[in-house]
C-alpha positions in Angstrom: -86.9 -66.1 25.5 -82.9 -65.9 25.0 -81.8 -62.4 23.9 -78.3 -61.3 23.3 -76.9 -58.0 25.1 -74.2 -56.4 23.7 -72.0 -54.8 26.7 -70.1 -51.6 26.0 -66.5 -51.4 27.3 -67.7 -49.3 30.4 -69.7 -51.8 31.6 -67.8 -54.8 30.9 -66.2 -55.0 34.4 -69.5 -55.7 35.9 -70.2 -58.8 33.5 -66.6 -60.3 34.1 -65.5 -58.5 30.9 -67.7 -60.1 28.4 -68.5 -58.3 25.4 -71.9 -60.0 25.0 -74.1 -62.0 27.7 -77.5 -64.0 27.1 -80.6 -62.8 28.7 -84.2 -63.8 29.2 -87.3 -61.7 29.0 -90.0 -60.6 26.6 -89.4 -56.9 27.3 -86.7 -54.5 27.7 -87.5 -54.3 31.4 -87.4 -58.1 31.8 -84.3 -58.4 30.0 -82.7 -55.8 32.4 -84.1 -57.3 35.4 -82.5 -60.7 34.3 -79.1 -59.1 33.8 -79.3 -57.1 37.1 -80.3 -60.2 38.9 -77.0 -61.9 37.6 -74.9 -58.7 37.7 -76.2 -56.4 40.4 -73.4 -53.9 39.8 -75.4 -53.1 36.3 -78.4 -51.8 38.0 -77.1 -48.5 39.3 -75.6 -48.1 35.8 -78.7 -48.7 33.8 -81.9 -48.2 36.2 -83.1 -45.0 37.7 -86.6 -44.8 39.5 -87.8 -48.2 38.1 -87.0 -47.1 34.3 -84.0 -46.8 32.1 -81.7 -44.2 33.4 -81.8 -41.1 31.4 -78.0 -41.3 30.4 -78.5 -44.6 29.1 -79.3 -45.3 25.5 -81.0 -48.8 24.8 -81.5 -50.5 21.4 -83.4 -53.5 20.4 -82.6 -54.7 16.8 -81.2 -51.2 16.2 -83.9 -49.2 17.2 -83.8 -46.9 20.0 -86.4 -48.1 22.6 -87.3 -44.0 23.3 -88.8 -44.0 20.0 -90.8 -47.2 20.8 -92.4 -48.3 23.9 -89.3 -47.5 26.4 -88.9 -50.0 29.0 -91.9 -51.7 28.1 -90.9 -52.3 24.4 -91.0 -55.9 23.4 -87.9 -58.1 23.0 -88.3 -61.1 20.4 -86.5 -64.4 20.7 -83.0 -64.0 19.4 -83.1 -60.3 19.2 -79.9 -58.1 20.0 -80.1 -55.6 22.5 -77.3 -53.0 22.8 -76.6 -51.1 26.0 -75.0 -47.5 25.5 -74.5 -45.4 28.5 -73.8 -41.8 27.5 -70.1 -40.9 27.8 -69.4 -37.9 30.0 -66.6 -35.4 29.6 -65.3 -32.9 27.2 -63.1 -29.8 27.6 
């Protein structure tokens, strides 16, 4: 199953500067595993203890996967997955 994964500016260096990359998988876990197998630098940015890192928001077709089935959320063929690491900082 082919999915489009949108990559935020903070992670683009890990994927050669691309704004979006294709990925394979029927669940968010499989999509992330496919991405991290090709772009190993993403793993420490996205995964913690075998789950989505707490500071990362993942959306499938605009739905926050934390309100669905988390890392086991199904991803249909042609879906768009958006990765949004939380931004740190402030005054």
